[in-house]
N, C-alpha and C positions, 0 to 999 in steps of 0.2 A: 287554429288562428287562420284570418283571412289572409287569402291570397296577395303577398306583397309586403307581409310583414305589418307592423304598426305604423311605420313612417309610411308606407303606401296609404294606409287606411287615414291616416291624417291628412295627407295632399288631397285624397278624394273629398273628404268632409271641407276642408278649406275652400275648396274650387266650389262645392255646391251651397255652401251655406255661410257666405262672406258675413250675413247680417249678424252673425254671433259675434263678430269681432268688435272689440271696443273702437271707440273714435280715435283714439290715439294711435291706433295702428292703419288709418285710413289715409290714403295720399290726398294732397290737396287738389289734383286735379280730377277727383271723384273715383279713382281708382283705389286700389288698397294693394299694401305690401304684404309680402309674402306671410302666412300667419307663423307665428313663432313657435319655435320648437319645443316641446315638451321638456326635452333635455336640457335645453339653453335656460329657460324661463316657464314656469309654470304658469298656467292660466289662474287670473282670480279666481280666488277662490269661490266667490258667490257664483260664477260660470262653472266651475266645473261639474262635469256629469260624470255618471258612472262609467260610461263609453271610455271618458279619458283616463279614470281609473285601470280599466281592461286594458287599455292602448299601452300605459305605461308599465303594467304588470307583465305585459305579453300574455294575456289570456284573454278566454272569450268572455262576451258580456255577461253569459248566463253564469259562469264561476265565480266574477266579481260580486253579482249580485248574490250569490249563495253564500259569499263570505261575509258581505256586509250585511246581509239581513240574518244570519246567523240561523240559516233555514235546517229543515232536518235532513237535507241531501248533504252525505258526506264529501268533503273537500278533501284531497291530500295537504299535508302539513306544508308541504314546499310551496303549493300555489297560494295557500292561507298566508305564509309569511310574505311572498311577492305582493300578494293584494294589499295586505296592513302597509307594507313598505309604500306603496304607492300612495294610499291614502292618506299617510303621513307627510309624503312628500309634496302632494297636490294642494293638502288642505281640504280635502273632499267632507262634507257634510250631506247626510242623506237629506233627500226632500220629503219630509214626514208626510206633506199634504198631499203629495203624489203617492206616496205609499198607502196612505190611508183610502184613496179613491181605488186603488188596486184592490186592496185588501178587503175593505168594507169597513174597517176597523182601524182607529189610531191608537196611540200609546197614552191617550188622555183619559184621566179619572175628573168629572165633574164632580166638585163640590159645593154644595150649598148650605150656607148657616142663615141665620136670623139676624145676628149682630156679631160681627168679627170684632167690635170692641169689647166684647163681654168675654172675660178670660174663661167661662165655662164653654164656648163655642170653639175660641181659639186654642185650647188644652187640648179638645177632642182632636181638632183639626190637625195639630203638631204630631199626636200619635199617629194619624194615619198615613199623613205626608212621610213620616219615616219608613214606613212599610212600602210605600210607592216609591220612594227614592231607592230603596235595597232592591227594588224589583224593575228598575229604569223605566219607570212609568211616570208621568208629568200629572201633578196634580193642579186642576185648575180652579181656583178658590174664588166665590162669589157671594156677597152677603146681602140679603134682601129682607126689610122690614113688612114686606106686602104680603105676608102668609101665602097659603096655597096659590093665590092667583100668581106671585111672584115667583114661586117654586115652578110653577108650569112653564111660563115663560123660558126659564133657564133650562129646564128640562129640553123643550121644544129647541132651543138653541144648542144643546148639547149632542142632539139626535141630528142636526144639520153639519155639525161638525164631526160626525161619526166617532164621538167618544166612545169608549170601549165600556165604560163604567158610570155609574153615578152614586153618590153617597149624601142623601139628603139628612141634616143634624138639626132638630129642632122639633117643637113641640106641635103638633096638630090643634086646630080650632075645632069650634062646635059648627063652623059655617058647612054644612052637608054639602051643598052645591059646588061649593070652591073645592071641596075636597074629592067631590066625583070628577069634576073636569081633571084636577091633577092625576087621579088614577088614570083616566083614558089616555093623557099623554105620557104616562109612564108605561102602560101598556105598549103604546105605539114604538116607544123606546126599546122595549125587550123584545117586540117583534121585529124590530132590526138588527137584533143581535146583540143588545147591550145588557150589562146586568146593573142591578140596582137593590142597593141596601139603603136602610133607613135607620137613625139613631133617634128614639124618641117612642110615641105610641105605635101598638101593632095594629095599623087602621087603613094602611095602603095596600096590603096583599102581597107585600114583598119581604125577603128577608130581613130582620128586624133586631137591633141592639136595643133592650129596652129598659130602662133605669126604673127600679123601683119605688116610684115617687111615693105613692102612698103609703106603701109599708114603712118607708125609710121616715116619712114625717109622723106617722103613727108610733113608731118607736122612739122619736124626740120627744112627743107629747108625753110619753109615759115617763121618761127619764126626767123633764122637766118638774112633773108633779114630784116623782120621788125625791127630788131636791128641795121640795118644801113650796113650790109656786103654786097659786090658788088662781089667781086671776091673769087673764092674758088680752094681750091686743093681737091681730095677726093683719100684717101688711101683706094682702092676698095677691099680689100681681093684677094683669088685666083681666077682665071679665070675657070669657069666652076662649080662653088659654087653657088647653086642658091640662098642661103641666101644673098651673096655678091651681085648677080646680082638684086636681089629685092630691096635692100637697097639702090643701087647704081640708079635704075631707077627710085625709089620713089622719091629719093632726087633731082635729076636731074627735075622730074615733078613738084616739089614743088617750085625750082627755077624760072623753065619755066613761073609758075603761077604768078610769081612776076616779069616776065619780066627781069630775069637775066639768062645768057647763061653761061653754064659750058663748058668751053675749054676741048676738048678730051684729049689735051697734058696735063692737069691738072690731068688726074686721072691715079693714079700710084697703080699698082697690087702689093701685098705680102702676104705673109701668116698670116693668121689670130691669130698672136701670138704678144706679145711683141716687141720680134725680128723683126717680121716683120712689125710692127709699125714703129719701131727705123730705119729700112734700107729703107722703103719707104719715110719716112721723109727726109732722106739723099739725096735721089733723088732727092726731090722737091728742097731741097737747092742747090744742085750741078748742077740744071738745067739751072742757070744764069738769070732766067726768075725774074721779079718782084716777090717780096713776096706777096702771096694772102692774103686777109683780114681775111681768116679763112680756117681751113683745116676740113674736116669732115673724121674720121676715121670709118670705117664699124664695128667695135665694138670696147668696152672700153679697152682690152687688148692691142688692135694695137694705141688706144689713148693714153696709158700709154707711149708706147715706144716712141710716136711723141713727147710727153712733154720732156721726156728724152733728146731727141737728140736736141731738141730745147734750152734746158738747157745746154746742152754741147757746143753749137754753141754761147752761149751767149744772144740768144734772149728772150724778157720778154714777157710771157702769161698772160693776153690778150693784154699788151700795145703795141708789135710788131705785134703779130698774135694772132688770136682766135684758139680754137681746140675745138671741139664737138666730141662726139662718140654715142655708141649705147649699151644697153642693162642695164646698171644702176647695176653693179657688187658689191657685197659688199666690195670690197676692196678699191673701190673708196672713203669711208671714210677716208683714208689716204693718199689721193692724193691732191697734192696742185698744182697750185689752183683747188678748187672743180669744179668738170667736169660737162660740159653742157652734156646731153645725152638723150635718150628716155629709159625710165623705161618700163622693164617687169616685171611682177610678177613671178619671177623664180620660188620659193619655190612653190608657189601656183600650176603654171604649172604642177610640177611634184608632187603634191597632187591631181591635176584633173586629169592626166594620171594613176596614180595607182587606184583610185576611180572607173574611167572608165574601167580597164581591168579586175579589181574584182569585179564589181558591175554586176546587171543583163544585159545579153545579149542584145542588140536589137533585134527584130525581123526581120530579112531581110533587114536591111538597115546599113549604115555606118553612124556612126555620126561624125561630124567635128564641134569642138568648136574653134571658133576664138578668140583670145587674143590681145585685141588693147595695142597699146603703149601709154604712156603718155611722151611728152615734159617737161623734167627739165632743165630749165635756172639756170646756176650757173656761178660762177666768171669767169670760162675760156673764156666765150664769153659775155662780157659786151657790152653795147651798144656803137656804135661808135659817135663820136661827130657830124660826118657829116650826120647823119642818117636822112631820109627823107620819 
């Protein structure tokens, strides 16, 4: 403890630093009244410093810092109790920005998704936020529809904020130049001490949670043919998005393995959204072609839009046409008829990503964790009478 005790320390600080005092404690003539005693009235919470806590507890600043930061150096229980009481009485809150500057890292996990309105992304984010909360980490969530260029800007921002880790959730595109720029920014973030995990394709050179999109769509195609469906339309998602490409490719392979050919003219591109599915289904209906047995939408939100368009046109699902999706988002609980889809454990994928990025780093090796999908057959694709 400093000479003169806590009261002496307070008097010296008050004399040397009256600029810290609130205006309400200054005298009209320009002078200042005596600094209020910590015993009589604690400082305003926004002005309370760690030194104030140390003074109130009667310990050194170093001891108070060790207790508040829960550092590796052990402090006696009596000291811990005194500091904690002082923290409570003064309403002290740690300056996380200052701590980030001092340590080079904050307690922030940056999370970027392509569309927070899509339940696919929000479900994954919910899973990782649960893990972050349990570990007293702050998940900073951002949504960007600008692909790798938007992600690169976000990674740069998180590096400037000294974020501890980053989780990128979403598909890669076929824009190689943009992807390489993103990789360079990720490398800079990692060089500064940050950790990165991707949920999507294994194309960024970091630990990756990789949904098996092609394999899941392949299995769905086989299952639908087994139900007796022979003609198909695919609402395939945006051109250039690798998730859309993988699911279309897998579905085509699954059909071909059962001797069913997908007509290229029945592959309709659209946004991976409810409205994208509605518009793509409108294109199918306006083509003048015979209605296909079944429509496969590249994700569930597109399938929901397709169902709405079919209802508006007076078609029965599955009586007139069957519909299937991919992802098994939670909102399907309220969709009628219940939708056939490929289930991905979305919340679990978020948990896996958070544990991977916050756990022990791998020794000079990248980790890729494949996540298989499971075909879930529901009433939107009942077996056809002519099944063989």
